C-alpha positions in Angstrom: 28.8 -4.6 1.1 29.3 -5.6 -2.8 31.0 -3.5 -5.2 31.0 -2.3 -8.9 33.3 -0.1 -10.7 33.8 -0.1 -14.3 36.9 0.8 -15.9 39.1 -0.2 -19.5 40.4 -1.1 -22.0 41.5 -4.1 -21.7 41.6 -6.4 -24.7 40.1 -9.4 -23.4 36.5 -10.7 -24.4 35.6 -13.7 -21.5 34.9 -13.6 -17.7 37.7 -14.1 -15.0 36.3 -15.3 -11.7 38.5 -14.9 -8.4 37.7 -15.0 -5.3 36.1 -13.0 -3.8 34.8 -11.6 -7.5 34.2 -11.4 -11.0 35.3 -9.5 -13.8 33.2 -8.8 -16.8 33.4 -8.0 -20.5 30.9 -5.2 -20.8 27.9 -5.0 -23.1 30.3 -2.0 -25.3 33.9 -4.4 -25.3 32.7 -4.6 -28.6 32.5 -1.1 -29.7 35.7 -0.2 -27.2 37.6 -2.4 -29.3 36.9 -1.0 -32.8 37.3 2.5 -31.1 40.7 0.9 -30.3 41.8 -0.8 -33.4 41.1 2.9 -35.6 42.6 5.2 -33.4 45.4 3.4 -31.3 48.7 3.5 -32.3 50.0 0.9 -34.7 53.1 0.6 -31.7 51.3 -0.9 -28.9 50.2 2.0 -27.7 47.3 5.0 -27.3 48.1 8.7 -27.0 46.8 11.7 -26.3 45.1 14.1 -28.4 45.7 17.6 -29.4 43.3 20.5 -27.6 43.6 24.3 -28.0 42.4 26.7 -25.5 38.9 29.2 -25.7 36.5 31.4 -25.0 33.0 31.5 -24.0 30.2 34.3 -23.9 28.8 34.7 -20.8 25.6 36.1 -22.8 25.1 34.2 -25.8 27.3 31.0 -25.3 28.8 31.3 -28.2 32.3 29.4 -28.1 35.9 31.0 -29.7 39.0 29.4 -29.7 41.8 31.5 -29.1 44.9 31.6 -31.8 47.7 29.5 -31.2 47.3 27.4 -28.4 46.7 24.3 -30.2 48.7 22.0 -27.6 49.0 18.0 -27.0 47.2 16.9 -24.6 49.2 15.7 -20.9 46.1 12.9 -20.5 43.6 10.8 -22.3 40.0 8.2 -22.1 40.1 5.3 -23.3 36.5 3.2 -23.5 35.5 1.1 -20.9 35.9 -2.3 -21.3 34.3 -4.6 -18.2 33.0 -4.6 -14.8 34.5 -5.7 -11.6 32.7 -6.6 -8.9 34.0 -7.6 -5.4 32.2 -9.5 -3.8 33.3 -8.3 0.5 35.4 -5.8 0.2 37.6 -4.7 2.7 37.1 -1.4 2.3 33.9 -0.8 -0.8 34.1 3.1 0.7 36.9 3.7 -0.6 37.6 0.6 -2.9 39.6 2.2 -5.5 42.4 2.6 -3.6 41.9 -0.8 -1.3 40.5 -3.8 -3.1 39.5 -2.2 -7.0 42.7 -0.5 -7.2 44.7 -3.7 -6.3 42.5 -6.2 -9.2 42.2 -3.4 -11.7 45.8 -3.0 -11.6 47.3 -6.1 -11.1 45.2 -7.5 -13.9 47.3 -4.5 -16.0 50.2 -5.9 -14.5 49.7 -9.5 -15.9 48.3 -8.2 -19.2 50.7 -5.8 -19.5 49.1 -3.2 -20.3 47.6 0.0 -18.7 44.3 0.2 -16.6 42.3 2.8 -15.2 38.6 3.3 -14.4 36.1 4.8 -16.2 36.1 8.3 -15.0 39.4 8.7 -14.4 41.6 9.4 -16.6 45.6 8.0 -18.1 48.9 10.6 -18.0 50.5 9.7 -21.3 50.9 7.9 -23.3 49.0 4.6 -23.0 49.7 1.0 -23.6 46.9 -1.0 -25.2 49.1 -4.0 -26.3 52.0 -6.3 -24.2 54.5 -5.0 -23.2 55.8 -7.5 -21.0 57.1 -11.2 -21.3 54.2 -12.9 -19.9 53.0 -16.2 -21.4 50.2 -17.8 -19.9 47.6 -20.9 -20.2 43.8 -18.9 -19.8 43.6 -20.4 -16.5 46.2 -18.0 -14.9 44.5 -14.9 -14.5 41.9 -16.9 -12.6 44.6 -18.8 -10.4 46.6 -15.9 -10.3 44.3 -12.9 -9.0 42.5 -15.0 -6.3 46.2 -16.4 -5.5 47.7 -12.3 -4.6 43.6 -10.9 -3.5 44.0 -13.3 -0.7 47.2 -12.6 0.2 46.5 -9.2 0.0 43.5 -9.0 1.9 45.5 -10.5 5.2 48.4 -7.9 4.7 49.1 -5.2 7.7 47.6 -2.2 6.0 50.2 0.2 4.8 51.6 -3.1 3.1 48.4 -3.8 1.0 48.8 0.0 0.3 52.2 -0.9 -1.3 51.6 -3.4 -2.7 49.2 -1.3 -4.7 51.3 1.5 -5.4 54.0 -1.3 -7.1 51.9 -1.9 -9.6 50.8 1.2 -10.6 53.8 3.1 -10.6 55.5 -0.6 -12.7 52.4 -0.1 -15.1 53.1 3.7 -15.0 56.9 2.9 -17.2 55.6 1.9 -19.5 53.9 4.9 -20.9 57.2 7.0 -20.4 59.5 7.5 -23.5 62.8 8.1 -22.7 65.5 5.1 -21.4 66.8 7.3 -18.5 63.3 8.3 -17.5 61.8 4.0 -17.5 65.1 3.9 -15.0 63.9 6.1 -12.7 60.5 4.3 -12.2 62.3 1.1 -13.0 64.3 1.9 -9.8 61.5 3.6 -7.3 59.4 0.0 -7.7 63.0 -1.8 -6.5 63.3 0.0 -4.4 59.5 -0.2 -2.9 59.4 -4.5 -3.2 62.6 -4.6 -1.1 61.0 -2.3 1.5 58.0 -4.8 1.5 60.2 -7.2 1.2 61.2 -6.7 3.7 58.0 -5.0 5.9 60.8 -1.8 6.1 62.8 -3.6 8.7 66.7 -2.9 8.0 68.9 -6.5 7.3 72.0 -5.7 8.3 74.9 -6.4 6.7 72.4 -5.5 3.3 73.8 -2.7 1.0 71.8 -0.4 -1.3 73.9 -2.5 -3.5 73.2 -5.2 -1.7 69.1 -5.6 -2.2 69.5 -7.3 -5.3 71.5 -10.0 -4.3 69.4 -10.5 -1.8 65.9 -10.4 -3.0 67.1 -12.8 -5.6 68.5 -15.3 -2.5 65.2 -14.7 -0.4 63.4 -16.0 -3.8 65.7 -18.6 -5.3 66.2 -16.4 -8.8 69.2 -17.0 -10.2 71.4 -14.2 -11.7 74.5 -14.8 -13.4 77.2 -12.9 -11.7 76.9 -10.0 -9.4 78.4 -7.6 -11.8 75.0 -7.1 -12.8 74.0 -5.8 -10.3 76.8 -3.4 -10.2 75.7 -2.1 -13.3 72.4 -1.6 -12.6 73.4 0.7 -8.7 76.0 1.9 -11.0 73.3 3.5 -14.1 71.2 4.7 -10.3 73.7 6.5 -9.0 75.3 8.1 -11.8 71.8 9.5 -12.9 70.1 9.8 -9.4 73.3 11.5 -7.7 75.1 13.4 -11.1 71.9 13.7 -14.2 74.4 11.4 -16.1 73.5 8.9 -18.6 75.2 6.2 -20.2 77.9 8.1 -18.2 76.8 11.7 -20.5 74.4 14.1 -20.3 70.1 12.6 -20.5 69.9 11.9 -24.4 73.1 13.4 -25.8 75.6 10.6 -24.7 75.5 6.8 -26.9 78.7 5.8 -26.0 76.5 3.0 -23.3 73.5 3.0 -25.3 72.9 -1.5 -26.0 74.3 -2.3 -22.2 72.3 0.7 -20.5 69.8 -0.6 -22.6 69.9 -4.6 -21.6 69.7 -3.4 -17.8 66.4 -1.0 -18.1 65.0 -4.5 -19.2 67.0 -6.1 -16.9 65.7 -4.3 -14.5 62.1 -4.3 -15.5 62.1 -8.2 -15.4 63.5 -9.1 -12.2 60.9 -6.3 -10.8 58.2 -8.0 -12.5 59.0 -11.5 -11.5 59.6 -10.3 -7.6 56.3 -8.1 -8.1 54.6 -12.1 -8.3 57.3 -14.1 -5.8 56.8 -11.2 -2.8 53.0 -12.7 -2.8 54.1 -15.9 -2.7 53.2 -16.7 -6.3 56.2 -18.8 -8.6 56.1 -17.5 -11.3 57.4 -20.3 -13.7 60.0 -23.9 -13.6 63.0 -21.5 -14.5 64.8 -19.7 -11.6 66.1 -17.3 -13.8 65.0 -13.2 -14.7 67.7 -13.2 -17.4 66.9 -15.0 -20.8 64.9 -12.7 -22.9 61.5 -13.2 -25.3 58.9 -15.1 -23.1 58.5 -16.5 -20.1 56.0 -19.3 -19.4 53.5 -18.1 -16.4 52.4 -21.1 -14.5 49.5 -21.8 -12.9 50.4 -23.6 -9.3 
């Protein structure tokens, strides 16, 4: 049975056709875009507003605000922007955790934003402008989404769920402020990618630190040297096991700030590359992920 879901907000005023469905801008797209442009921050994010507690009389329905209760909200609503149509979902009754969940989070991943169903809220600040390094032609979204969706549908149910969660957590990282928080999410994503790529099997001779080399070799991704892997791995160990960031207390240590930021950025770029590669799609003609700036995302 066909399924449709409304979601947002994606600043892409065009229809995206893919194998098994299409993504169409809503009639209220322009109105939603005006709202985003009016109230969104210049830094490319949309932030939650402020809330306060109130009491309501059962007799008169009069509402009174409670003093000293105003605080930042933890969640935020965004306008709807598109309708997702799926012709034959694998699970029409639970599509938000299956087909529809995959497709909106895959779309958000490609465009470098977070997307959500129209009646669900976002937690924290929401990226509304591109926060990734992909550069692609107009035809790429249709080709890429078709490829991944077809590949995903033939996976074991456990791997289907894992891939959706990888996409979701990779996008959720963009809503965090502090580098150590972002790093925790990126490393979580990296471990999940490794489990996806190995289908949960233990690979003989591959240590935890060796997962970087294993995945880069498996998907023909060039790397400068293995010392870069050790830097990222040591950041992880110090943070997870000793609560250390940059060799000191998170928020106070400054001694290796540039290096830790570089390692976070490169882990993000590696994860982005691997998310595409594990789905059997070649992201670019370049085999390296270490370069800075935009990376071409070619059609296959």
